[in-house]
C-alpha positions as CSV (number, residue, x, y, z in Angstrom):
1,M,4.1,34.2,-29.7
2,A,3.0,30.7,-30.6
3,P,1.2,28.8,-27.8
4,R,3.2,26.1,-26.1
5,K,1.8,22.6,-25.3
6,R,0.7,22.3,-21.8
7,P,0.2,19.1,-19.7
8,E,-2.7,17.1,-21.1
9,T,-6.0,18.3,-19.7
10,R,-8.7,16.8,-21.9
11,K,-12.4,17.6,-21.9
12,T,-14.8,15.3,-23.8
13,L,-16.6,16.6,-26.8
14,E,-20.3,16.1,-26.3
15,V,-23.1,15.6,-28.8
16,V,-26.3,17.0,-27.5
17,V,-29.8,16.6,-28.8
18,R,-32.1,18.8,-26.7
19,P,-30.3,18.7,-23.3
20,K,-32.6,18.0,-20.4
21,S,-30.4,18.7,-17.4
22,K,-31.3,21.6,-15.1
23,R,-28.6,23.9,-14.0
24,S,-28.3,27.4,-12.6
25,R,-28.7,30.1,-15.2
26,S,-28.2,33.8,-15.1
27,P,-31.2,36.3,-15.2
28,R,-30.4,36.9,-18.8
29,E,-31.0,33.3,-19.7
30,L,-34.2,33.2,-17.7
31,E,-35.9,36.0,-19.7
32,P,-39.5,35.1,-20.6
33,E,-38.8,35.1,-24.3
34,A,-36.0,32.6,-23.8
35,K,-38.6,29.9,-23.2
36,K,-39.2,29.5,-26.9
37,L,-36.9,27.7,-29.3
38,S,-37.5,30.2,-32.0
39,V,-37.6,34.0,-31.4
40,Q,-38.8,36.8,-33.5
41,G,-36.3,38.9,-35.4
42,P,-36.6,42.2,-37.2
43,G,-38.8,41.8,-40.3
44,S,-39.4,38.1,-39.5
45,S,-42.7,36.3,-38.8
46,R,-43.2,34.6,-35.5
47,L,-42.4,31.0,-36.0
48,D,-42.2,27.9,-33.9
49,S,-39.3,25.5,-33.8
50,G,-40.7,23.2,-36.5
51,R,-41.7,25.9,-39.0
52,L,-38.2,26.5,-40.3
53,W,-37.9,22.8,-41.3
54,V,-41.4,22.8,-42.8
55,E,-40.5,25.8,-45.0
56,L,-37.2,24.2,-46.1
57,S,-38.9,21.0,-47.1
58,S,-41.0,22.3,-49.9
59,L,-39.1,20.0,-52.2
60,Q,-39.9,16.3,-51.5
61,V,-36.8,14.2,-50.9
62,P,-36.4,10.8,-49.5
63,P,-35.2,10.6,-45.8
64,P,-31.5,10.7,-45.6
65,C,-29.5,7.7,-44.4
66,R,-27.7,7.8,-41.1
67,N,-25.2,10.7,-41.2
68,L,-22.0,11.2,-39.2
69,L,-23.7,13.3,-36.6
70,R,-26.3,10.7,-35.8
71,A,-23.6,8.1,-35.6
72,L,-21.7,10.4,-33.2
73,H,-24.8,10.6,-31.1
74,H,-25.1,6.8,-31.0
75,H,-21.5,6.5,-29.9
76,K,-22.2,9.0,-27.2
77,L,-25.1,6.9,-26.0
78,G,-22.9,3.9,-25.8
79,K,-24.4,2.0,-28.7
80,A,-20.9,1.6,-30.2
81,A,-17.3,2.2,-29.1
82,W,-16.1,5.4,-30.8
83,P,-12.4,4.9,-31.9
84,S,-9.8,6.9,-30.0
85,L,-8.3,9.4,-32.4
86,Q,-4.9,10.9,-32.0
87,Q,-4.9,14.1,-29.8
88,I,-2.4,16.9,-29.5
89,G,-3.3,18.0,-26.0
90,A,-4.2,21.3,-24.3
91,G,-3.2,24.4,-26.2
92,G,-3.5,22.7,-29.6
93,S,-6.4,22.6,-31.9
94,I,-7.6,21.1,-35.2
95,T,-8.0,24.1,-37.5
96,G,-9.4,22.4,-40.6
97,L,-11.0,19.0,-41.4
98,K,-12.3,17.6,-44.7
99,F,-13.4,14.1,-45.6
100,N,-11.2,12.4,-48.2
101,P,-13.6,12.6,-51.3
102,L,-12.0,9.4,-52.6
103,N,-12.5,7.4,-49.3
104,T,-14.9,8.7,-46.7
105,N,-13.3,6.5,-44.1
106,Q,-10.5,8.9,-44.1
107,F,-10.1,12.6,-43.5
108,F,-7.6,15.4,-44.0
109,A,-6.8,17.6,-41.0
110,S,-4.7,20.7,-40.5
111,S,-3.6,21.6,-36.9
112,M,-1.6,23.8,-34.6
113,E,1.0,21.1,-34.3
114,G,2.3,22.3,-37.7
115,T,1.0,19.6,-40.0
116,T,-1.6,18.7,-42.6
117,K,-2.3,15.0,-42.5
118,L,-4.5,12.3,-44.0
119,Q,-5.9,10.1,-41.2
120,D,-8.4,7.3,-40.6
121,F,-11.0,6.8,-37.9
122,Q,-8.8,4.2,-36.2
123,G,-6.4,7.0,-35.2
124,N,-3.8,6.1,-37.9
125,T,-1.8,8.8,-39.7
126,L,-1.8,7.6,-43.4
127,Q,0.3,10.4,-44.8
128,V,1.8,13.7,-43.8
129,F,1.3,16.3,-46.5
130,T,2.9,19.3,-44.8
131,S,5.0,19.6,-41.7
132,Y,6.9,22.5,-40.1
133,N,8.5,20.5,-37.2
134,T,8.4,23.6,-35.0
135,C,5.8,25.2,-32.7
136,N,6.4,28.7,-34.3
137,F,4.5,27.9,-37.5
138,W,1.2,26.0,-38.0
139,F,-1.6,25.5,-40.5
140,C,-4.9,27.3,-40.1
141,S,-7.1,26.2,-43.0
142,L,-7.7,23.4,-45.4
143,D,-9.8,22.4,-48.5
144,V,-9.8,19.4,-50.9
145,S,-11.0,18.9,-54.5
146,A,-12.2,15.6,-55.7
147,E,-12.2,16.5,-59.4
148,S,-8.8,18.1,-59.5
149,R,-7.4,15.8,-56.8
150,V,-5.6,18.6,-55.0
151,V,-5.2,19.6,-51.3
152,V,-4.8,23.3,-50.4
153,T,-3.7,24.5,-46.9
154,G,-2.8,27.9,-45.4
155,D,-0.5,28.8,-42.5
156,N,-0.2,31.4,-39.8
157,V,2.2,33.6,-41.6
158,G,0.4,34.0,-45.0
159,H,1.6,31.0,-47.0
160,V,-0.7,28.9,-49.1
161,I,0.5,25.5,-50.3
162,L,-1.1,23.4,-53.1
163,L,-0.4,19.7,-53.3
164,N,-1.7,16.8,-55.3
165,M,-3.4,13.8,-53.6
166,Q,-0.1,11.9,-53.7
167,G,1.4,14.6,-51.4
168,R,3.6,16.2,-54.1
169,E,3.9,20.0,-53.5
170,L,2.8,21.9,-56.6
171,W,3.6,25.4,-55.2
172,N,4.1,27.2,-51.9
173,L,3.6,31.0,-52.0
174,R,3.1,33.7,-49.5
175,M,-0.3,35.0,-50.7
176,H,-1.1,37.2,-47.6
177,K,0.8,39.4,-45.2
178,K,-0.6,37.6,-42.2
179,K,-2.4,34.4,-41.1
180,V,-4.5,32.7,-43.7
181,T,-7.7,31.9,-41.7
182,H,-9.6,30.2,-44.5
183,V,-9.1,28.6,-47.9
184,A,-12.0,27.5,-50.1
185,L,-12.2,25.9,-53.6
186,N,-15.2,26.7,-55.7
187,P,-17.5,23.6,-55.8
188,C,-18.3,24.2,-59.5
189,C,-15.1,25.6,-60.8
190,D,-12.5,24.0,-58.5
191,W,-9.7,26.0,-60.2
192,L,-11.1,29.0,-58.4
193,L,-9.7,29.5,-54.9
194,A,-10.7,32.0,-52.2
195,T,-8.3,32.8,-49.4
196,A,-9.2,34.9,-46.3
197,S,-6.7,36.5,-43.9
198,V,-6.3,38.6,-40.8
199,D,-4.6,41.1,-43.1
200,Q,-8.2,42.3,-43.7
201,T,-8.4,40.9,-47.3
202,V,-10.1,38.1,-49.2
203,K,-8.4,37.2,-52.4
204,I,-9.7,35.1,-55.4
205,W,-7.2,33.1,-57.4
206,D,-7.2,31.1,-60.6
207,L,-5.1,28.0,-59.7
208,R,-4.2,27.6,-63.4
209,Q,-2.5,31.0,-63.5
210,V,-0.9,31.4,-60.0
211,K,2.6,32.7,-60.5
212,G,3.2,34.8,-57.3
213,K,1.6,36.8,-54.6
214,S,0.3,39.5,-57.1
215,S,-1.3,37.1,-59.5
216,F,-4.7,37.1,-57.8
217,L,-7.9,37.8,-59.8
218,Y,-9.5,40.0,-57.2
219,S,-8.6,41.4,-53.8
220,L,-11.6,42.2,-51.6
221,P,-10.6,44.7,-48.8
222,H,-12.5,44.5,-45.5
223,K,-12.6,46.8,-42.5
224,H,-11.5,44.1,-40.1
225,P,-9.6,40.8,-40.1
226,V,-11.6,38.1,-41.9
227,N,-12.5,34.7,-40.4
228,A,-14.0,32.9,-43.4
229,A,-14.8,33.0,-47.1
230,H,-17.3,30.4,-48.3
231,F,-18.4,29.8,-51.9
232,S,-22.1,29.1,-52.2
233,P,-23.1,25.5,-53.2
234,D,-23.7,26.7,-56.8
235,G,-20.4,28.5,-56.8
236,A,-22.0,31.8,-57.9
237,Q,-21.6,33.7,-54.6
238,L,-19.0,34.2,-51.9
239,L,-19.9,34.7,-48.2
240,T,-17.3,36.4,-45.9
241,T,-17.3,36.8,-42.1
242,D,-15.1,39.4,-40.5
243,Q,-14.0,39.5,-36.9
244,K,-16.3,42.3,-35.8
245,S,-19.8,42.9,-37.0
246,E,-20.2,42.4,-40.8
247,I,-21.1,39.6,-43.1
248,R,-20.7,40.2,-46.8
249,V,-22.1,38.5,-49.9
250,Y,-20.3,38.8,-53.2
251,S,-21.6,37.7,-56.6
252,A,-19.7,36.1,-59.5
253,S,-21.1,38.8,-61.8
254,Q,-19.0,41.3,-59.9
255,W,-16.6,39.7,-57.4
256,D,-14.9,42.9,-56.5
257,C,-18.1,44.6,-55.2
258,P,-20.2,43.2,-52.4
259,R,-23.8,42.7,-53.3
260,S,-25.0,42.7,-49.6
261,L,-23.5,44.0,-46.4
262,I,-25.2,42.4,-43.4
263,P,-24.6,44.0,-39.9
264,H,-24.3,41.3,-37.4
265,P,-22.6,41.0,-33.9
266,H,-19.9,38.2,-33.8
267,R,-16.8,39.9,-32.4
268,H,-13.6,38.1,-32.0
269,F,-12.4,36.8,-28.7
270,Q,-9.1,35.1,-28.1
271,H,-10.5,32.1,-26.3
272,L,-13.5,31.6,-28.5
273,T,-13.6,29.6,-31.7
274,P,-13.9,32.2,-34.4
275,I,-17.5,32.6,-35.6
276,K,-18.1,31.8,-39.3
277,A,-21.2,32.2,-41.3
278,A,-22.2,29.3,-43.6
279,W,-24.6,28.5,-46.5
280,H,-27.6,26.2,-46.5
281,P,-26.8,23.4,-49.1
282,R,-30.1,23.8,-51.1
283,Y,-31.5,27.2,-50.4
284,N,-30.1,30.7,-50.6
285,L,-29.9,31.0,-46.8
286,I,-27.1,32.0,-44.5
287,V,-26.7,30.7,-40.9
288,V,-24.5,32.2,-38.3
289,G,-24.1,32.4,-34.5
290,R,-24.8,35.7,-32.6
291,Y,-22.5,37.0,-30.0
292,P,-24.4,40.0,-28.5
293,D,-22.3,43.2,-28.4
294,P,-23.4,46.1,-26.2
295,N,-21.6,48.4,-28.6
296,F,-23.5,47.1,-31.6
297,K,-26.0,49.6,-32.9
298,S,-29.1,47.5,-32.7
299,C,-28.2,45.7,-29.5
300,T,-31.1,45.3,-27.1
301,P,-31.1,44.6,-23.3
302,N,-30.8,40.8,-22.5
303,E,-30.2,40.0,-26.1
304,L,-30.0,36.2,-26.7
305,R,-27.1,34.2,-28.1
306,T,-29.2,32.9,-31.0
307,I,-28.4,31.2,-34.3
308,D,-29.5,33.6,-37.0
309,V,-30.8,32.7,-40.5
310,F,-30.6,35.3,-43.2
311,D,-31.9,35.5,-46.7
312,G,-28.8,35.3,-48.9
313,S,-30.4,37.7,-51.5
314,S,-31.8,40.4,-49.4
315,G,-29.8,40.1,-46.2
316,K,-33.1,40.0,-44.3
317,L,-33.2,38.2,-40.9
318,M,-35.6,35.3,-41.5
319,H,-35.4,33.2,-38.3
320,Q,-33.5,32.8,-35.0
321,L,-33.0,29.5,-33.3
322,Y,-32.5,29.3,-29.5
323,D,-32.7,26.7,-26.8
324,P,-32.7,28.0,-23.3
325,E,-31.0,24.8,-22.1
326,S,-28.0,25.5,-24.4
327,S,-27.5,29.2,-24.2
328,G,-23.8,29.5,-25.0
329,I,-22.2,31.2,-28.0
330,I,-22.6,29.2,-31.2
331,S,-19.3,29.5,-33.2
332,L,-19.8,27.1,-36.1
333,N,-22.9,25.8,-37.9
334,E,-23.1,23.2,-40.7
335,F,-26.1,21.6,-42.4
336,N,-26.0,18.0,-43.6
337,P,-26.1,17.7,-47.5
338,M,-29.9,17.2,-47.4
339,G,-30.3,20.5,-45.5
340,D,-32.7,19.0,-43.0
341,T,-30.3,18.7,-40.0
342,L,-28.1,21.4,-38.6
343,A,-25.1,20.8,-36.4
344,S,-23.9,23.7,-34.2
345,V,-20.7,23.9,-32.2
346,M,-21.0,25.5,-28.7
347,G,-17.8,25.1,-26.7
348,Y,-17.4,21.4,-26.0
349,H,-20.9,20.6,-27.2
350,I,-22.3,19.7,-30.6
351,L,-26.0,20.7,-30.8
352,I,-28.2,18.8,-33.3
353,W,-31.2,20.7,-34.8
354,S,-33.5,18.7,-37.1
355,R,-37.0,18.6,-38.4
356,E,-37.5,15.3,-36.8
357,E,-36.5,16.6,-33.3
358,A,-38.7,19.7,-33.8
359,V,-41.8,17.6,-34.6
360,M,-41.1,15.5,-31.5
361,R,-41.2,18.6,-29.4
362,K,-44.7,19.5,-30.4
């Protein structure tokens, strides 16, 4: 049954850079090892908080210009007035957001109000691409291609819709039996589309040859519903996250057989933003939030809610990030294009991890 809109009860999204406030914490959070930002994982060397960024910076690159996250932090500090964006109230959510590649002052957003829109940062709706006009159906995922100039979005009953940048619908097909949790266009071959679903499959499609629900190139069965399917930055790998305890890496040389199966606790919970693993933009690394599960084989007493970094080739756990002042479950992680700043979503907070901040801590 689709959630109904409730009276507006808003809670402000916060951008946090090393929170300082003291608050009561559980004994689990006060474990001795929780005093360190970086903790040791199986097969990993013991590293301090700055070491990860040192290792990632072996290639010399100029310092990045101010990114959106830093701008958000400035707005939070009151250095500028952040524009008020349109909100849909309690019980609703934005399920996908992508910058307009043709105008970065605009963004596409899919939501539980049943629309996929193009908006600007003044709160204006510039164009409605899809709309159901009912609370029974909504859109769950979104991606955009600059080269092909198309928008693709998936809904809660298995449909995937392809549109051009002018909003003209190219096709609308039911590609899955249940909700389409994620759609992703390959960054190097944007005619290649991956769709993930709670029907326990990920499917790969050639947009040039889509004729119906059976015209997929590959169907990748999973043991559990799937939260996400991300192509790597070079387009040669596909990273999937299920709703239980497995991360998979597929290779373009053999899409239908996973190259790596990584056991990892990130079970689904109704009131928690689904946990999704993501790629580092420059290195073959995977980053994902940990939700300790007592039923998970390798679970240890007082296990921390860390951000785990895996080697994308071997599946080996390389690093774990943790801040005892921000010990909630990390659902989403995203690096900036330079790969030297990481944004993590923890409930109503955005945590910023950067090399600059790590050096300042020393």
